[in-house]
C-alpha positions as CSV (number, residue, x, y, z in Angstrom):
1,M,-45.4,25.6,-25.6
2,N,-46.9,22.3,-24.5
3,S,-46.5,21.0,-28.0
4,Y,-42.8,21.9,-27.9
5,K,-42.4,20.2,-24.5
6,D,-44.0,17.0,-25.8
7,T,-41.8,17.0,-28.9
8,S,-38.7,17.6,-26.7
9,T,-39.7,14.8,-24.3
10,H,-40.4,12.4,-27.2
11,S,-37.0,13.2,-28.7
12,I,-35.2,12.4,-25.4
13,L,-37.2,9.2,-24.9
14,S,-36.5,8.0,-28.5
15,D,-35.1,4.6,-28.9
16,R,-33.0,5.6,-31.9
17,P,-29.3,4.8,-31.9
18,A,-27.0,7.5,-30.5
19,K,-25.9,8.8,-33.9
20,S,-29.4,9.9,-34.8
21,L,-30.0,11.6,-31.4
22,S,-29.5,15.3,-30.9
23,P,-26.5,16.3,-28.7
24,R,-28.9,17.5,-26.0
25,S,-30.8,14.1,-25.9
26,D,-27.5,12.2,-25.9
27,L,-26.2,14.3,-23.0
28,V,-29.5,13.7,-21.0
29,W,-29.3,10.0,-21.5
30,T,-25.6,9.9,-20.6
31,L,-26.4,11.8,-17.3
32,M,-29.3,9.4,-16.6
33,A,-27.0,6.4,-17.1
34,C,-24.4,8.0,-14.7
35,A,-27.2,8.5,-12.2
36,A,-28.3,4.9,-12.6
37,T,-24.7,3.8,-12.0
38,L,-24.3,5.8,-8.8
39,P,-26.1,3.5,-6.3
40,W,-24.0,0.5,-7.3
41,I,-20.8,2.5,-7.1
42,I,-21.7,3.8,-3.7
43,Y,-22.5,0.3,-2.5
44,I,-19.1,-1.0,-3.9
45,I,-17.2,1.7,-2.0
46,A,-19.2,1.3,1.2
47,A,-19.1,-2.5,1.3
48,Y,-16.0,-3.6,-0.6
49,I,-13.4,-0.9,-1.1
50,N,-11.5,-1.7,2.2
51,L,-12.2,-5.4,2.6
52,D,-9.3,-7.4,4.0
53,F,-7.5,-9.6,1.4
54,W,-8.4,-13.3,1.2
55,H,-6.3,-16.3,0.2
56,D,-6.0,-15.8,-3.6
57,E,-5.4,-12.1,-3.3
58,I,-2.6,-12.5,-0.7
59,Y,-1.1,-15.3,-2.8
60,T,-1.2,-13.1,-6.0
61,L,0.3,-10.0,-4.3
62,H,3.1,-12.0,-2.6
63,H,4.2,-14.2,-5.5
64,F,3.4,-12.2,-8.6
65,V,3.1,-8.4,-7.7
66,F,5.6,-7.5,-5.0
67,V,8.4,-9.1,-7.1
68,P,10.5,-8.0,-10.1
69,I,8.5,-7.6,-13.3
70,S,10.6,-10.4,-14.8
71,T,9.2,-12.8,-12.2
72,T,5.7,-11.7,-12.9
73,V,5.9,-12.7,-16.6
74,T,7.9,-15.9,-16.1
75,D,6.6,-17.4,-12.9
76,Y,3.5,-19.6,-13.4
77,R,3.8,-21.8,-10.3
78,A,0.0,-21.6,-10.0
79,P,-2.9,-20.3,-12.3
80,N,-3.3,-17.4,-9.8
81,N,-0.9,-15.4,-11.9
82,H,-3.2,-13.3,-14.0
83,I,-0.2,-11.9,-15.8
84,F,-1.4,-8.7,-17.5
85,A,-3.5,-7.7,-14.4
86,N,-0.4,-8.3,-12.2
87,I,1.8,-6.3,-14.5
88,L,-0.6,-3.3,-14.1
89,N,-0.7,-3.9,-10.3
90,H,3.1,-4.0,-10.1
91,F,3.5,-0.6,-11.9
92,Y,0.6,1.0,-10.0
93,L,1.9,0.0,-6.6
94,N,5.6,0.8,-7.4
95,G,4.6,4.1,-9.0
96,F,2.8,5.2,-5.8
97,G,5.5,3.7,-3.5
98,I,3.0,1.3,-1.8
99,D,4.4,-1.8,-0.2
100,D,2.8,-4.9,1.2
101,F,2.5,-3.6,4.8
102,D,0.7,-0.5,3.4
103,L,-1.8,-2.7,1.7
104,L,-2.5,-4.9,4.7
105,R,-3.3,-1.7,6.6
106,E,-5.2,0.0,3.8
107,P,-6.5,-2.4,1.1
108,W,-8.4,0.4,-0.6
109,K,-5.1,1.7,-2.1
110,I,-5.1,-1.0,-4.7
111,R,-8.8,-1.6,-4.8
112,L,-9.1,1.9,-6.2
113,L,-7.4,0.6,-9.4
114,M,-10.0,-2.2,-9.6
115,L,-12.8,0.4,-9.1
116,F,-11.3,2.4,-12.1
117,Y,-11.7,-0.8,-14.2
118,T,-15.3,-1.0,-13.0
119,F,-15.9,2.6,-14.1
120,L,-14.6,1.7,-17.6
121,T,-16.8,-1.4,-17.7
122,F,-19.9,0.7,-17.0
123,I,-18.9,3.2,-19.6
124,Y,-18.2,0.7,-22.4
125,V,-21.2,-1.4,-21.7
126,Y,-23.5,1.7,-21.9
127,R,-21.8,3.0,-25.1
128,T,-21.9,-0.3,-26.9
129,V,-25.6,-0.8,-26.4
130,R,-26.5,2.8,-26.8
131,D,-24.7,3.0,-30.2
132,F,-26.4,0.0,-31.6
133,F,-29.8,-0.4,-29.8
134,G,-30.5,3.1,-28.5
135,P,-30.0,5.0,-25.2
136,I,-33.0,3.3,-23.5
137,A,-31.4,-0.1,-24.0
138,G,-28.1,1.4,-22.8
139,F,-29.8,2.8,-19.7
140,F,-31.4,-0.6,-18.9
141,T,-28.1,-2.4,-19.5
142,V,-26.4,-0.3,-16.9
143,I,-29.2,-1.1,-14.4
144,I,-28.9,-4.9,-15.2
145,L,-25.2,-4.8,-14.8
146,G,-25.2,-2.9,-11.6
147,S,-27.9,-5.1,-10.0
148,T,-26.1,-8.3,-10.9
149,L,-24.6,-9.3,-7.5
150,P,-21.9,-11.6,-8.9
151,F,-20.6,-8.7,-10.9
152,I,-20.5,-6.5,-7.8
153,N,-18.7,-9.2,-5.9
154,F,-15.8,-9.2,-8.3
155,T,-15.6,-5.4,-9.0
156,V,-12.7,-4.7,-6.6
157,Q,-11.1,-8.1,-6.2
158,V,-7.3,-7.9,-6.7
159,R,-7.3,-10.5,-9.4
160,G,-7.7,-10.5,-13.2
161,Y,-11.5,-11.0,-13.3
162,T,-12.4,-7.3,-13.1
163,L,-9.9,-6.4,-15.8
164,S,-11.3,-9.3,-18.0
165,M,-14.8,-7.9,-17.8
166,T,-13.5,-4.4,-18.7
167,L,-11.5,-5.8,-21.7
168,L,-14.4,-7.8,-22.9
169,G,-16.7,-4.8,-22.8
170,M,-14.1,-2.8,-24.8
171,I,-13.7,-5.6,-27.4
172,L,-17.4,-5.8,-28.0
173,Y,-17.5,-2.0,-28.5
174,Y,-14.7,-1.7,-31.0
175,K,-15.5,-4.9,-32.7
176,L,-19.1,-3.8,-33.5
177,H,-17.9,-0.4,-34.5
178,Y,-15.4,-2.0,-36.9
179,Y,-18.2,-4.2,-38.3
180,T,-20.4,-1.3,-39.1
181,G,-17.9,1.4,-39.9
182,G,-14.7,-0.4,-40.9
183,S,-12.5,1.9,-38.8
184,R,-8.8,0.8,-38.9
185,I,-8.3,2.2,-35.4
186,S,-11.2,0.0,-34.1
187,G,-9.8,-3.0,-35.9
188,S,-6.3,-2.5,-34.4
189,L,-7.8,-2.1,-30.9
190,V,-9.7,-5.4,-31.4
191,I,-6.4,-7.2,-32.0
192,I,-4.7,-5.5,-29.0
193,L,-7.5,-5.9,-26.6
194,T,-8.1,-9.6,-27.5
195,S,-4.4,-10.3,-26.9
196,L,-4.5,-8.5,-23.5
197,L,-7.7,-10.4,-22.5
198,F,-6.1,-13.7,-23.3
199,Y,-2.8,-12.6,-21.6
200,T,-4.8,-11.7,-18.4
201,I,-6.2,-15.2,-17.8
202,P,-5.6,-18.1,-20.1
203,S,-9.1,-19.5,-19.4
204,N,-10.5,-16.4,-21.1
205,I,-10.0,-18.4,-24.3
206,Y,-13.4,-19.8,-23.5
207,I,-14.8,-16.2,-24.0
208,I,-12.6,-15.3,-27.0
209,A,-13.1,-18.5,-29.0
210,P,-16.9,-18.1,-29.4
211,I,-16.4,-14.6,-30.8
212,F,-14.1,-16.1,-33.4
213,I,-16.4,-18.9,-34.2
214,Y,-19.4,-16.6,-34.6
215,W,-17.7,-14.3,-37.1
216,L,-16.1,-17.1,-39.0
217,S,-19.5,-18.9,-39.2
218,R,-21.3,-15.8,-40.4
219,Y,-18.7,-15.4,-43.2
220,L,-18.9,-19.0,-44.3
221,F,-22.8,-19.0,-44.3
222,S,-22.8,-15.7,-46.2
223,S,-20.3,-17.1,-48.7
224,L,-22.3,-20.3,-49.2
225,R,-25.5,-18.4,-49.8
226,N,-23.7,-15.8,-51.8
227,K,-25.5,-13.0,-49.9
228,N,-23.5,-10.0,-49.0
229,V,-25.0,-8.1,-46.1
230,R,-24.9,-4.3,-46.6
231,T,-24.4,-1.9,-43.8
232,N,-24.5,1.8,-44.7
233,G,-24.1,0.9,-48.3
234,K,-20.9,-1.1,-47.8
235,L,-20.3,-4.8,-48.1
236,T,-19.6,-6.4,-44.7
237,T,-18.8,-10.0,-45.5
238,N,-15.1,-9.1,-45.8
239,R,-15.3,-7.5,-42.4
240,E,-16.7,-10.7,-40.9
241,I,-13.7,-12.7,-42.0
242,K,-11.4,-9.8,-41.1
243,L,-12.9,-9.8,-37.6
244,A,-12.3,-13.6,-37.3
245,I,-8.7,-13.0,-38.4
246,M,-8.3,-10.2,-35.9
247,I,-9.4,-12.4,-33.1
248,M,-6.9,-15.1,-34.1
249,S,-4.2,-12.5,-34.4
250,G,-4.8,-11.4,-30.9
251,I,-4.7,-15.0,-29.7
252,A,-1.4,-15.5,-31.6
253,I,0.2,-12.4,-30.1
254,A,-0.7,-13.5,-26.5
255,T,0.6,-17.0,-27.2
256,I,4.0,-15.4,-28.1
257,W,3.9,-13.5,-24.8
258,Y,3.2,-16.8,-23.0
259,I,6.2,-18.6,-24.6
260,P,8.4,-18.5,-21.4
261,I,5.7,-20.3,-19.4
262,L,3.7,-22.0,-22.2
263,P,4.2,-25.6,-21.0
264,K,2.9,-24.7,-17.5
265,V,0.0,-22.7,-19.0
266,I,-1.1,-25.6,-21.1
267,D,-0.4,-28.4,-18.6
268,N,-1.3,-27.7,-14.9
269,N,-3.6,-29.0,-12.3
270,M,-6.4,-26.7,-13.6
271,T,-6.1,-27.6,-17.3
272,R,-5.8,-31.4,-17.1
273,T,-8.9,-33.3,-18.1
274,S,-9.9,-36.9,-18.8
275,G,-10.2,-36.1,-22.5
276,M,-13.9,-37.1,-22.6
277,P,-16.8,-34.6,-22.8
278,N,-18.1,-33.5,-19.4
279,L,-21.9,-33.1,-19.7
280,S,-22.1,-31.9,-16.1
281,T,-20.7,-28.6,-17.3
282,L,-23.9,-28.1,-19.4
283,T,-26.3,-29.8,-17.0
284,E,-25.0,-28.5,-13.7
285,L,-22.5,-25.6,-14.0
286,M,-24.3,-23.6,-16.7
287,P,-27.8,-23.6,-15.1
288,A,-26.2,-22.8,-11.7
289,F,-24.2,-20.0,-13.3
290,F,-27.3,-18.5,-14.9
291,R,-29.2,-18.7,-11.6
292,H,-26.5,-16.7,-9.9
293,L,-26.7,-14.1,-12.7
294,I,-30.4,-13.7,-12.3
295,S,-29.7,-12.7,-8.7
296,K,-33.2,-12.9,-7.3
297,R,-34.5,-10.3,-9.9
298,F,-37.8,-12.1,-10.5
299,L,-39.5,-8.7,-10.8
300,L,-37.5,-8.1,-14.0
301,L,-37.7,-11.7,-15.4
302,L,-41.1,-11.4,-17.0
303,P,-40.5,-8.2,-19.0
304,V,-37.1,-9.5,-20.1
305,L,-38.7,-12.8,-21.4
306,Y,-41.4,-10.8,-23.1
307,G,-38.7,-8.6,-24.8
308,L,-36.8,-11.7,-25.9
309,M,-40.0,-13.1,-27.4
310,K,-40.5,-9.9,-29.4
311,I,-37.0,-10.0,-30.7
312,F,-37.3,-13.5,-31.9
313,R,-40.6,-12.7,-33.7
314,D,-39.3,-9.5,-35.3
315,R,-38.3,-10.3,-38.9
316,N,-37.9,-6.7,-40.0
317,R,-34.8,-5.8,-38.1
318,D,-31.2,-7.2,-38.2
319,Y,-30.4,-8.6,-34.7
320,N,-27.1,-10.2,-35.7
321,V,-25.3,-8.3,-32.9
322,F,-27.9,-9.5,-30.4
323,Y,-27.4,-13.1,-31.6
324,L,-23.6,-12.7,-31.0
325,L,-24.4,-11.9,-27.4
326,L,-26.6,-15.0,-27.1
327,V,-23.9,-17.2,-28.7
328,L,-21.4,-15.7,-26.2
329,M,-23.6,-16.8,-23.3
330,V,-23.8,-20.5,-24.3
331,L,-20.8,-21.5,-26.4
332,P,-18.2,-21.1,-23.6
333,F,-19.9,-23.8,-21.6
334,L,-20.2,-26.0,-24.6
335,L,-16.5,-25.7,-25.5
336,S,-15.6,-26.4,-21.9
337,A,-17.9,-29.5,-21.8
338,L,-16.4,-30.8,-25.1
339,R,-12.9,-30.4,-23.7
340,G,-13.9,-32.5,-20.7
341,D,-13.5,-29.5,-18.4
342,K,-15.6,-28.3,-15.5
343,P,-13.9,-25.2,-14.2
344,F,-14.8,-22.9,-11.3
345,D,-17.9,-20.8,-12.0
346,R,-15.8,-17.6,-11.6
347,T,-14.0,-18.6,-14.9
348,F,-17.1,-17.4,-16.7
349,I,-17.6,-14.2,-14.7
350,P,-16.8,-12.0,-17.8
351,L,-20.1,-13.3,-19.3
352,V,-21.9,-10.8,-17.0
353,I,-21.2,-8.3,-19.8
354,P,-23.2,-10.0,-22.6
355,F,-25.8,-11.0,-20.0
356,S,-26.4,-7.4,-19.0
357,M,-26.5,-6.3,-22.6
358,I,-29.1,-9.0,-23.4
359,G,-31.2,-8.0,-20.4
360,G,-31.0,-4.3,-21.3
361,I,-31.9,-4.8,-25.0
362,S,-34.8,-7.1,-24.1
363,L,-36.2,-4.6,-21.6
364,K,-36.1,-1.9,-24.2
365,E,-38.0,-4.2,-26.7
366,A,-40.5,-5.0,-24.0
367,I,-41.7,-1.4,-23.7
368,K,-41.1,-0.5,-27.3
369,G,-44.2,1.0,-29.1
370,F,-45.8,2.5,-26.0
371,N,-46.4,6.2,-25.5
372,V,-44.0,8.6,-23.8
373,R,-45.8,8.5,-20.4
374,F,-45.7,4.7,-20.2
375,T,-42.0,4.7,-21.2
376,S,-41.2,7.3,-18.6
377,I,-43.0,5.3,-15.9
378,S,-41.3,2.1,-17.0
379,L,-37.9,3.6,-16.7
380,V,-38.6,4.5,-13.1
381,L,-40.3,1.3,-12.2
382,I,-37.6,-0.9,-13.7
383,F,-34.9,1.1,-11.9
384,L,-36.7,0.7,-8.6
385,A,-37.3,-3.0,-9.2
386,A,-33.6,-3.4,-9.8
387,I,-32.8,-1.6,-6.5
388,I,-35.3,-3.7,-4.5
389,S,-34.2,-7.0,-6.1
390,F,-30.5,-6.2,-5.5
391,T,-31.2,-5.3,-1.8
392,F,-33.0,-8.6,-1.4
393,S,-30.1,-10.4,-3.0
394,V,-27.6,-8.8,-0.6
395,V,-29.8,-9.5,2.5
396,Y,-30.3,-13.1,1.4
397,R,-26.5,-13.6,0.8
398,D,-25.6,-12.1,4.2
399,R,-28.0,-14.5,5.9
400,I,-26.3,-17.4,4.2
401,L,-22.8,-16.1,5.2
402,L,-24.0,-15.4,8.8
403,S,-25.3,-19.0,9.1
404,N,-21.9,-20.2,8.0
405,L,-20.2,-18.5,11.0
406,E,-21.1,-21.2,13.4
407,S,-21.0,-24.1,10.9
408,G,-17.5,-23.1,9.6
409,R,-18.5,-23.6,6.0
410,H,-16.4,-21.9,3.3
411,L,-18.8,-21.0,0.4
412,Q,-17.0,-19.7,-2.7
413,D,-19.4,-19.5,-5.5
414,I,-19.8,-16.2,-7.5
415,T,-22.6,-15.0,-5.2
416,N,-21.8,-16.3,-1.7
417,N,-18.1,-15.8,-1.0
418,Y,-16.8,-16.4,2.5
419,Y,-14.4,-13.5,2.1
420,Q,-17.1,-10.9,1.9
421,N,-19.2,-10.0,4.9
422,Y,-18.0,-11.2,8.3
423,Y,-14.5,-11.9,6.9
424,K,-12.2,-9.7,9.1
425,P,-8.8,-11.4,9.5
426,S,-7.0,-8.2,10.3
427,A,-9.4,-7.3,13.2
428,L,-9.3,-10.9,14.4
429,M,-5.5,-11.1,14.4
430,K,-5.2,-7.7,16.1
431,E,-7.4,-8.9,18.9
432,F,-5.3,-12.0,19.3
433,A,-1.9,-10.3,19.0
434,E,-2.9,-7.9,21.8
435,I,-3.6,-10.6,24.4
436,C,-1.4,-13.6,23.3
437,Q,1.6,-14.7,25.3
438,E,4.8,-15.3,23.5
439,E,5.7,-18.4,25.4
440,S,2.9,-20.4,24.0
441,I,2.0,-23.0,21.4
442,F,0.1,-21.9,18.3
443,I,-1.9,-24.5,16.3
444,I,-3.5,-23.8,12.9
445,H,-6.6,-26.0,12.6
446,K,-8.8,-24.6,9.8
447,W,-8.5,-21.2,8.2
448,D,-7.2,-19.2,5.3
449,K,-3.6,-20.4,5.3
450,M,-2.4,-17.5,3.2
451,A,-4.2,-14.5,4.7
452,M,-4.1,-15.5,8.4
453,P,-0.3,-15.7,8.8
454,R,0.2,-12.4,6.9
455,Y,-2.2,-10.5,9.1
456,L,-0.8,-12.2,12.3
457,D,2.8,-11.3,11.4
458,Y,1.6,-7.7,10.8
459,W,0.0,-7.3,14.2
460,L,2.6,-9.2,16.1
461,E,5.2,-6.9,14.7
462,I,3.2,-3.8,15.8
463,Y,2.8,-5.3,19.3
464,G,6.5,-6.3,19.4
465,K,5.8,-10.0,19.9
466,T,7.0,-13.3,18.4
467,L,5.2,-16.6,18.5
468,K,8.0,-19.2,18.7
469,E,6.2,-22.4,18.3
470,W,3.8,-23.0,15.3
471,H,2.1,-26.2,14.3
472,K,-0.4,-27.3,11.7
473,S,-2.9,-29.8,12.9
474,P,-5.9,-30.4,10.5
475,N,-7.0,-33.4,12.6
476,L,-6.8,-31.3,15.8
477,E,-4.1,-33.5,17.4
478,I,-2.4,-32.1,20.5
479,K,0.8,-33.8,21.7
480,K,1.1,-34.9,25.3
481,S,4.4,-32.9,25.6
482,W,2.5,-29.7,24.7
483,I,0.0,-30.4,27.5
484,R,2.7,-31.3,30.0
485,S,4.6,-28.0,29.2
486,K,1.6,-26.1,30.7
487,K,2.1,-23.4,28.1
488,P,-1.0,-21.7,26.7
489,I,-2.2,-23.5,23.6
490,Y,-3.9,-21.3,21.0
491,V,-6.0,-23.0,18.3
492,F,-7.0,-21.0,15.3
493,T,-10.1,-22.4,13.6
494,N,-13.4,-21.6,11.9
495,D,-15.2,-24.6,13.5
496,A,-17.4,-23.6,16.4
497,N,-17.3,-27.2,17.8
498,V,-13.5,-27.1,18.4
499,Q,-13.8,-26.0,22.0
500,R,-16.1,-28.8,23.0
501,L,-14.1,-31.3,21.0
502,L,-10.8,-30.3,22.6
503,E,-12.1,-30.6,26.2
504,S,-13.7,-34.0,25.4
505,R,-10.5,-35.4,23.9
506,Y,-8.1,-33.8,26.4
507,P,-9.6,-33.6,29.9
508,D,-6.5,-31.9,31.3
509,L,-7.2,-28.8,29.2
510,S,-9.6,-26.0,29.9
511,C,-10.5,-24.1,26.8
512,K,-12.3,-20.9,26.0
513,R,-12.8,-18.6,23.0
514,I,-10.8,-15.4,23.3
515,T,-11.8,-13.5,20.2
516,S,-15.0,-11.7,19.6
517,P,-18.0,-13.4,17.9
518,G,-19.6,-12.1,14.7
519,Q,-16.6,-12.8,12.4
520,L,-15.5,-15.7,10.5
521,G,-12.8,-17.6,12.4
522,M,-11.9,-17.7,16.1
523,V,-9.0,-18.3,18.4
524,I,-9.5,-20.9,21.2
525,E,-7.1,-20.7,24.2
526,C,-6.5,-23.9,26.1
527,N,-4.6,-24.0,29.4
528,H,-3.7,-26.9,31.7
529,R,-6.2,-27.1,34.5
530,D,-3.4,-26.9,37.1
531,R,-2.0,-23.7,35.5
532,P,-3.1,-20.4,37.0
533,E,-4.3,-17.8,34.6
534,E,-1.9,-14.9,33.9
535,S,-3.1,-11.4,33.5
536,T,-2.7,-10.0,30.0
537,L,-0.4,-7.2,29.1
538,D,-1.8,-3.7,29.5
539,R,-2.0,-2.1,26.1
540,S,-4.1,0.9,27.1
541,R,-1.1,3.3,26.8
542,P,0.9,4.3,23.7
543,W,4.0,2.2,22.9
544,V,6.7,1.7,20.3
545,A,7.8,-1.6,18.7
546,L,10.5,-2.6,16.2
547,G,9.3,-4.2,13.0
548,R,10.7,-5.4,9.7
549,G,14.4,-5.0,8.9
550,W,15.6,-5.5,12.5
551,Y,17.3,-8.9,13.2
552,A,16.3,-11.1,16.0
553,T,17.0,-10.1,19.6
554,E,20.5,-11.0,20.9
555,Y,21.9,-10.9,24.4
556,A,25.2,-9.9,26.0
557,G,24.8,-10.8,29.6
558,S,21.7,-8.9,30.8
559,L,21.9,-6.5,27.8
560,A,19.4,-7.2,25.0
561,Y,19.8,-5.6,21.6
562,R,18.8,-5.9,17.9
563,W,20.9,-5.2,14.9
564,G,19.4,-3.2,12.0
565,S,19.6,-3.6,8.3
566,A,19.4,-0.9,5.6
567,N,15.7,-0.3,6.0
568,N,14.1,-0.8,9.4
569,T,10.6,-0.3,10.6
570,L,9.5,1.4,13.9
571,W,5.8,1.3,14.9
572,L,4.3,4.0,17.0
573,V,0.9,2.9,18.4
574,N,-1.6,5.4,19.7
575,P,-4.6,3.6,21.4
576,Y,-6.5,6.8,22.0
577,D,-9.1,8.3,19.8
578,T,-7.2,11.6,19.3
579,P,-3.7,12.5,18.1
580,I,-0.9,12.6,20.7
581,H,2.6,14.1,20.6
582,M,5.2,11.4,21.4
583,T,8.9,11.9,22.2
584,L,10.7,8.9,20.8
585,A,14.0,8.0,22.4
586,L,16.4,5.8,20.4
587,T,19.6,4.4,22.0
588,L,21.7,3.5,19.0
589,A,25.3,2.6,18.2
590,S,26.9,2.2,14.7
591,Y,28.5,-0.9,13.4
592,E,32.3,-0.5,13.0
593,T,32.3,3.1,11.9
594,A,30.1,6.3,12.0
595,R,27.3,6.3,9.5
596,P,24.4,8.7,8.6
597,V,21.0,7.5,9.8
598,E,17.7,8.9,8.5
599,L,14.3,8.6,10.0
600,W,11.4,8.8,7.6
601,H,7.6,9.1,7.9
602,D,6.0,8.1,4.6
603,R,8.1,10.1,2.1
604,R,9.0,12.8,4.5
605,L,12.5,13.0,6.2
606,I,11.9,13.9,9.9
607,A,15.3,13.4,11.4
608,R,18.9,12.8,10.4
609,W,21.8,11.8,12.8
610,D,25.4,10.8,12.4
611,V,25.4,7.7,14.6
612,Q,28.8,6.9,16.2
613,R,30.2,3.7,17.5
614,P,29.7,4.6,21.1
615,M,26.0,4.3,22.0
616,R,24.0,7.5,22.4
617,T,20.3,8.3,22.8
618,Y,18.7,10.3,20.1
619,R,15.3,12.0,20.6
620,I,12.7,13.1,18.1
621,G,9.1,14.5,18.6
622,V,6.4,12.9,16.5
623,T,2.7,13.6,16.3
624,A,0.9,10.3,16.0
625,P,-2.7,10.0,14.9
626,P,-5.0,7.3,16.4
627,G,-3.9,3.8,15.4
628,Q,-0.5,2.7,14.0
629,T,2.1,5.0,12.5
630,R,5.1,3.5,10.7
631,L,8.5,5.1,10.7
632,R,11.5,3.9,8.6
633,L,15.0,4.1,9.9
634,R,17.4,4.0,7.0
635,A,21.2,3.6,7.1
636,P,24.0,2.3,4.9
637,T,25.2,-1.2,5.8
638,T,28.5,-3.1,6.1
639,Y,28.9,-6.8,5.5
640,D,29.7,-8.7,8.7
641,P,31.7,-11.9,7.8
642,Q,31.0,-13.5,11.1
643,S,27.2,-13.5,11.0
644,Q,27.1,-13.1,7.2
645,R,24.6,-10.2,7.5
646,E,24.5,-6.7,6.3
647,L,24.5,-4.5,9.5
648,S,24.0,-0.8,10.0
649,V,23.2,0.2,13.6
650,I,22.5,-1.6,16.8
651,A,19.3,-0.7,18.8
652,L,19.9,-1.1,22.5
653,K,16.8,0.7,23.7
654,V,13.8,2.1,21.9
655,Q,11.1,3.7,24.0
656,L,8.7,6.6,24.4
657,A,10.2,9.2,26.7
658,D,6.9,10.9,27.1
659,Y,3.6,11.6,25.3
660,T,1.0,14.4,25.6
661,A,-2.3,15.1,24.0
662,T,-2.2,17.6,21.1
663,E,-4.1,20.8,21.6
664,S,-7.4,21.0,19.8
665,K,-7.8,23.8,17.3
């Protein structure tokens, strides 16, 4: 019996490729790889899945996703348009009926799609290494990939980098399978996936070109030496040139897709160079990038280096696939340097895929040749070392980000991004919108100029407020007329010294921070010293506010009203911790003629009225959970030639008639 167990354990811990493993051993290793992936997936969900959007994400969604698909493929006003990724985002959001306000409130709805790409990345990375270097190497590769903090930082970003990592992992898998097996399906997928990788981000050419160069070089060297490498009894030199042709075919196909915007793709502020080689890409960018990828994993560095040394000294085994990964880690930086380019480090983030494969294969080689007990212990120790190193990396990163709160620094490398921990624009803008006064002056000093206005508009709409006077003042200049007006002056900044600076420059002002500490960014309120402080509006009770779709407030004597369009938003706000039942009273009148009006909650019709020209109050009961509930009032419109607007109904009064707590079950 013991002999049987030892044989079974030895079979499971074998480093043979997957094809030579028993189905039972293959299943065990797959389950172990899934278990090794779980801690990183849990961390991604806990730390990132509902992060507020930052500048580039907001810009991408606004200009390239929530637009017609024709705009997505023809608008290249900025390199932020990662076209294939945005096409997928467009169909995903439209398919589920998710709009921009839904995402501002619940970012996880689109980050789930990015998490799906991450799942695929783990799967293909494991399968690639398992099939060619054995399940132990595949297991270690998953651990290396998951504990690489830059990879984790990009897993659910709503940009093209996550998809690029996934596509690169898939290309390596099918390319190597074509090289060893000659499958036409794998060859076709190489062409398709290469074109999609290039169409996702043009700078991915730095990743694709080295693959082409590698296979072309191997073919040329083999032809010169007249040595045909045999794999499973079949000549592979023809496959090398075919793989090079496949890569070029993928590039050509993507270039055709780029034709409508090709001049802008080739010539923009991110692609222009001096034309001279830029050695700093090799001497500064590449070493810094590798330091980020190591991610404080010094406990694993020695065994990885030992494994690399064994690989280079092993003359009995073909490591051509491994050498491809090494070429892929170096050649992109060399090509960039020769072109005179020094791009952002995130340009090369897909290289975490070959990096993790190199690390996993090297770790397997480091423990190769030892007995079953040593191998088993090594698996556990390396996994624990990765967890400990990753935890240390996260703690160290958060310390850096915390130190930036008071200094106002905006770090944006692939490890320390200002839009990770402590970045909470939605909470900050909610806090401000609740207490701000409409008759005020709002000054933007320093902050995320894309994210901040979107979140501020969102919360102002919910609170039924409008800021009428906006100014941008990067030099923190306040006009004398603003001070003489004695209106509250709100300064939005991420510089902790602004309060002291304002009071020293403008002695007539008394300034204070009105938003909570512990988050990146703040709002400073300045009042004239002769102006008495006003009490803020009580928002401790439920309320209703008009949102998108309604036109600006108009007046007829003492009567205030707002015209509606075809699709109008009403916000119900429940400040309590438990659901309440609200009775909503809408005083409406139709424009020119009677028209049907529908009230929707999500995709559910909750009321329908035939609104007449004479005004009338309509009531509807709604159960509102804690927080904000969005209702949509929809009605057909008629063109008004005087105002040149499409009008539906007029809202003269919108209020809560009453509200009661729901009975607990």
